[in-house]
C-alpha positions as CSV (number, residue, x, y, z in Angstrom):
1,M,144.8,194.3,156.6
2,N,143.7,195.6,159.8
3,N,146.5,193.7,161.5
4,L,149.3,195.5,159.1
5,G,147.8,198.8,160.4
6,A,148.2,198.1,163.8
7,V,151.9,196.9,163.1
8,L,152.3,200.2,161.2
9,Q,151.3,202.2,164.1
10,Q,153.3,200.7,166.3
11,L,156.5,201.2,164.2
12,K,155.5,204.9,164.2
13,Q,155.1,205.1,167.7
14,E,158.4,203.3,168.3
15,R,160.2,205.6,165.9
16,S,158.8,208.8,167.9
17,R,160.2,207.2,170.9
18,L,163.7,206.4,169.7
19,D,163.8,210.3,167.9
20,K,163.2,211.5,171.4
21,A,166.0,209.6,173.2
22,I,168.3,210.3,170.2
23,A,167.4,214.0,170.3
24,A,167.7,213.7,174.5
25,L,171.5,211.8,174.1
26,S,172.6,214.4,171.7
27,E,171.6,217.3,174.0
28,V,173.4,215.5,176.8
29,T,176.5,214.8,175.0
30,G,176.8,218.4,173.5
31,S,176.8,217.0,169.7
32,G,173.1,218.7,169.3
33,N,174.8,220.0,165.7
34,A,176.1,216.9,164.8
35,S,174.4,214.7,162.1
36,L,173.4,211.1,162.8
37,D,176.5,209.8,161.0
38,G,178.7,211.4,163.7
39,S,180.1,213.9,161.2
40,R,180.7,217.7,162.2
41,P,178.9,220.4,160.9
42,K,181.0,222.1,158.0
43,R,182.7,225.4,159.0
44,Q,182.2,228.6,157.3
45,L,185.2,230.6,156.1
46,S,184.9,234.2,155.3
47,V,185.7,235.4,151.6
48,A,188.8,237.1,152.9
49,A,189.8,233.9,154.5
50,R,189.2,231.9,151.2
51,K,191.4,234.6,149.4
52,R,194.4,234.5,151.9
53,I,194.0,230.6,151.8
54,A,194.2,230.8,147.8
55,A,196.9,233.3,147.7
56,A,199.3,231.2,150.0
57,Q,198.4,227.9,147.8
58,R,199.2,230.2,144.8
59,A,202.4,231.0,146.1
60,R,203.2,227.4,147.1
61,W,202.6,226.4,143.8
62,A,204.9,228.8,142.3
63,K,207.7,228.0,144.6
64,V,207.5,224.0,143.3
65,R,207.4,225.4,139.7
66,A,210.4,227.8,140.4
67,G,212.2,224.6,141.8
68,K,211.5,222.4,138.3
69,K,212.6,225.3,136.2
70,A,216.1,225.6,138.1
71,N,216.7,221.9,137.6
């Protein structure tokens, strides 16, 4: 069992070293806010922006429905 404890300790040290390396590289590349899978953080839209987008989408659907009734 003592041997497994030593292996576990080495793995923890390696993980710590890798975490520091990842953090340093993220700062250098300017992707400090990106998650580890490379995706971008989600953008926050204001309430007013969401309302404008929703109104525009409703208008687009109204135009589509009006076109179907004319046919």
